[in-house]
N, C-alpha and C positions, 0 to 999 in steps of 0.2 A: 118573574125574570124576563127581560125583553130580549128578543132575538137580535143578533148582530145584523146591522144593515151594511152591506158591502157596496163599495163604489168602484167602478171599473176605471183603472188608471193606465191600462196598457193592454197590449195584445201580442201574442207570439206570432211572428210573421215569417219565420224561415229557419232553415238549418244553418249551422256553422261548423264545418269540418266533419270529422268522422267519430268524434268522441262524445257525441250526444249534446254538444252545446247548441243553444238556440238563439236566434236573433229576436229581439223584441222591439216593438214600437211603443214609446212612452207618451202619454198624454200630459205628463207633468212638465212644468217649466222651471228650471232647465230639465231636459230629459233624464239626466242622471239622478234627479230628485227621487225617482221611483225606488232607488236602492236604499233610501233612508228609512223606508217603512219596514218595521220589524216583521210583521206578519202579513203574508200574502195568501190569497185563495186563488187557485187556478181552476177555471171551469172550461173543460174541453167541449168541443162541438157535440160529442155524443152524450153530454150531460155528466160525465165523470168529473169529480171535484177532488181536490186535495188542498190541505193547508200546509204552508211552509213557513219556517222561521229563518230569518236572516239569509236571504238568497244571495248566492255568490254571483256578482255581476260586474261588468266592466265595459268601458267604451272601447271599441275597436274601429278606428277610422270614423266613419259617420254612423256606424251601427252600435247598438247596445247588445252585449252578449251575456247570456246567463248559463250557469250550470245548475242542473236540478239534482237533488240527492237521488241516488240509485238509478239515474239515467246515464248509462255509460257508453251507449252507441247510438248511431243514427236511427236505427229501427225503434229503439225504446223512446227516443225523442219524438218520433212521428205521431205518437198518441196525443201530444200536446200542441200540434200545429193548429194555429188559429184560435188557441185558447185565450180567454179573457183573463187578465190579471186584476184582481180586486184587492182592496184594503178596507178595513173597517172604517165606517164613516167617522166614528169618534177619534180615529187616529189622525184625521186631517186637522191642520192648524186653524184656529179661529180666524175669521176674516173681519176686516174693519166694517163698520156700519155702512150699509148700502151696497156691499159686495156679496156675491153669492157663488157657491159652487153650482155648476150645471146640474149635478145630481139632485140638488135641493129644489131646483125649478121644474124638473121633469115630473109630470103628473099633476101639476097645479092647474086649476081651472083658470082660463083667461076670459075676462069679461070687459065689456066696453064701459065708458063713463056712464052710459045710459042703463047699464045693468044687463045688456044682451050677452049671453054666453056664446063664445066663439069656439069652445072646445077645451081640450087639455093639451098641455105642452107634451109632445111626443119625445122630442129631443132638440138639441140646439146644434147650429152649424157656425163655425168660425169662417168669416168671409174676408178677413183682413181689415176691412173698414169698420165693421161692427159685427157682433154676434147676431144670429137670426134664430128666432124660436119657430119650430115647426109645430103648428097648432092644428089638431085634428078633432073633428066631431064626426057624427055618423054619416054626414053627407059630403064633407070636403076637407081639404087640407089647405091651410094658409101659412104663408111665410111672413112673420112679423119681425121687424128689426127690434132688437133688444137695446133700445137707447133710452135710458132713464131721463125723465124730464121732458123728452120730446114725444115719444110714443108710449113708453112705459111710465105710468103715473104712480103706481104703488105696487110693491111686492110684499105680500103678507104670507110668509111660509107657514106660520102657525095656523092661519085661517084657510090655507090651501088655495090662495088665489092671487092672480096678477090682474091689475086694472090697467087697461090701455086706452089711449085716445085713438080709436081706429074705427073706420066705417065698416060695419058688418057686411055690406054688399061687396066690399073689395076683397 
């Protein structure tokens, strides 16, 4: 039996009122999409985890607000400040060919067309113009634009690698 792989889709970012409601930041587009996932896992900064089913949430102005079961006041809610909100990877919708969830790219080895390893994808950054891969090896960190066809030549999630047209000295 395989272990569930969780993907972070949001984070608890603040309190809302005195009844234990919390503000969250959603990485989904649109932000309210996070409420469509049935099962959530919260992971607090202290390592505490809990799984939740059908979280009660709503938009309040520009913020998203959630109520957690058995969290009835501001003190009880404080435990979950800065907690990650995760969902099971298999709950995410399938993507069209050539599109990838960032979580699927993280950890992949990045190699040049000549076969030189540049390291592994640590995480990605959205810059507005294009996404950027943060690639780290034991010596350095590189920021590579994730632009398929221009710099990214091949993504093979099953093989665990991304082939890029990139100068290793840069």
